[in-house]
N, C-alpha and C positions, 0 to 999 in steps of 0.2 A: 685563540681568537678565531673566530668562524670568518671565512673569507666572504667579502663583499660580493654584490653580484657582478660588478665591474670587473672584479678579479676572476670570477667565474667564467665570464665571457672572455676575458683575455687568455685563460686556459684552453678554452674550447676552440681556439682559433688555431693552435696548433694541430688539431684534430679536424679536418672539413668535414668528415661523416657526421661525427658529433655535434658540431656547430649546426649544421643542417637540419639534425635531429631535434636540437634545443629550439631552434627558430620555428620548427613545426608544431613542437609541443606548446609553445608560447602563442604562436598563431592559432592553435586549437583551442586554448584556453580563453583567449581574447574573444573569439569568435562565441564561444560557449556563454560567457558572462555577458556579452551585448546582446545576444539573443534573448538570455534571460531578462535582462535589465529593459529591452525593449517591449518585449511581451506583457511585463509587469506594467511598466509605464502607460502602454497603449490601453491596457483594461481600465486602469486608474482612471486616466484623462477621459476616456469614454464613458465609464460607469459612473464616477462620482456625482456628476452633475443631476443624475436621474435618479438619485438615491432619496426616497421619502418616506414617511411614516406610512404611508398607504400600501406599500411593498411589504410591510411587516403585520398587516391586518390578519387576524385569526382565520378568517374565511377567504377562501378565493373567490374572485367574481371577475367578470370581463372588465370590468372598470379599474379595480385596483391592481389586478394581477400579482396578487400577495404571492410572495414566496417563501413565508413562513411556514405553511404545511409542507412543502418541498423540502425546508430545511430540518424540520423536524422529523420527516421520514429518512432524509439522509443520516441522522444520526442513528434512528431505528435500524435501519438496513446495515451500518457500519457494524454496530454492536452485534446485531444477530449474526452476520456473516463472518466475524472474528470469532465468536462464541463458539461456530460450527467448524471452522477451520483450523484454529490456533492449536486447540488440544490434540486433533488429529495429525496436524502437521509435525508436533513437536515430538510426539510418541512415535511416528513413524522415523523421524529422523534419528531420536535416540535408538530405536532397533537396528537401524542402518549403521550406525557408528559404533555402538556400544555392546551390542549382543550378536549381530549379525557376523559369520566367520569370512574372513578375508578372503576373497576371490567367489565368494557365494554367488551362484548363478542368478538367484532369486534378486539380490542387490543391483546387479547390473541392468537385470529388466526393469525394477522400480526405476533407476535414475535414468535411464532411456525415456521411460512412460514420464516421467516429471518434465524432463525437457522437452518432450514433444509436447505436452500441455501446456507449457509454459510459451509455446509459439504458434498456437492455435488464435485464429482472430478472434474477437471478442463476439462478434456478428454469429460466429458458428456455436458458441457457448450460448448463446440467445437463443437459438433454433433449437439445439440439443434440450434445453431447459423448457421450452414451450412445448416439445414433444413428449418429454419424460415427466417431469414436474407437473406443468400445467395440465396436460391430457392425460396422459397413462396414470399417475399418481393422483388426478382429480383435486389438485390444490388451486385450480384456476390462475387466472392473474392476481397475485398476492404478493404480499410481503414476503411470506415464507418461501414462495417461488423464486423469487428474486435473490434473496438471501442464500438459499442452496446453491442456485446457480453461480452464483459470484464466490461463494465459499470454494467452489471447485476450481474457479479460475485462479484463486490466489493461494491456494494449497500448495502448489509446484513451488512458488517462490518461497513460502514459509518453511517448507520443508528442504529447501536448498540454502537456504542463509541460515536455518538452525543447525544443518548438516556442519555446514563450514565453520559457524560459530562453535561447536563442540569439538571438530578436529583441531581446533585452535588452540582448547584446554592442553596445557603441558600433560604429559604421559606423568610426570614426577608427581602430580596432584592424586594421580589415581593410586600409583604407587605407594604414597605416602596414606592414604586413607585404607590401603589394602594392609599395608603393615601395622595400622594401629588395630587391626580386627575386624575393621568395617566390612561389610558383605557388597555385592554388587549393585544392588538396589539402592542400598543406603548411600553410596559412594557416589552414583550418578544423580541422585536426587539432593543429596546434601552438600556435595562438593563440586562435581562437574558441572549441573544445570545452573546453579547461581552463578557461576564463575563465566557462563556463557550468556547469560542475561542480555547483556548491553548488546551483543551481534543479533541475539534473537528478537529483540526490539526493533533492530534496523530493519530487519525483513518484514515487522508487523507495520512499521511505519511506512514502507513502500506499500504493503497492501492496502492501508488505509488510503492511500493517495488512488491506487487503481479502483477501488470501491467507490471512491466521492466522485471520481470522474468517470465512471462508466455510464452510458447510456444505452447504448446499441443492445446489449443482453437485457438489459433491464425493460425496455419498450415491450418485449416480446414475453419476458415474463411477470414482471411488477405490474404492466400496465400504465396509464398517464391520466390517473384520476386525481385530482387537485385538491385533496382533502387530508387531513390527519388519518394516519391508520388507526381503526379502532379495535383491530385484532390482528393476527398473523396471517388471515384470510381474506384481509381487506386490500383492493386494489389502491396502488399508491403511486407516485412520482417523488423521484428525489431531484435535488437541485439541477443535476446534468440532464436530466430528462425534461425538468421544467425550462430550462435554457433552450433545448431540443424544440419544445412544444410551441412555446411563444414565439421563437424566431422564425418558425414555420408559416406562422400567420402573417408575417410581414408587417404588423401593426405595431408592435411594441418591440424595436429594435433597442431603443433606448432602455426599455427594463430589462433587456436581455444582457446589456452590458452591465447594468447594476446587478444582476444576479450573479455575473461572471466575477463582479467585486467581491461579494458576500462569499463565494465559493473559493477564491484565491484566499481571501483572510480565514476561513474555515479551515482550510488545509495548513497554512500556516501557523495558526493556533494550535492545531492537533499536533503537527510536527514538532512544535517547540514544548509542548508539554511531555510528549512521548521523549524528546531529547533530553529535557530535566529529569525524568522518571530515570532514564537508562543512566545518565552521569550521578543521579543520586546513589541508585544501585552499586554502580562499579566504585564510588567512593566508601559506601558503607562496607563492601568487600574488601576493599585494600586495606581500611581502617581495622576491619576483624582480622 
């Protein structure tokens, strides 16, 4: 039988250091959960009373302050950013783990670079995207400029999570595949990569959260036009930018909270769907 929580606490009393560490862990968990619950409840209480059908009108006007165009643009931005970043991140991680020799200086440089990129503030990415994609490349303020900038932002996260997922795959899987006569490429794409999919999807989920909640970089690269993007070169605004824009005016605070509710629900739905896909893939792999 597994020891109960009470029995574990009594056991920790014999070691003061372990007991203090346990209390610190419990306190940190309580603070984290409390903060999350408080934020969610605060947004729901403030935003739900201001939800109305006019907020979901197809066209934005100063009267309805519709969030629907921004919601659609958020989905476009998320999909395009992932289409650009996910293949590059996964292929780069495969090279670092499966093909690069251990102790390779290039691998060390790439890892330092990705860690550095992950720590750069989003506003810096926005300034870079404005100078390079908007002006130098001539894409102007557009969906494409925003997606390219966001893809650079999330690339380090996807690379690192994919790399860790690939490293976690037991070497016995690779050895068994090689023993059956499979080549390196076949082993990677038929054995190693499918096994690492749940871990890779966790990185993709985190990336989606960063894309959906980003505003600083997109103000400089995608613009703030409140209409559905007609092409890759159309200026757009996402839900986060929409919240920033209407809250700055000071006239639509209630609608800002309502937009926050929709944004929160969007993130929860996306994460839930991604989690279900990861579990399904993991279950199929185990059954297989």
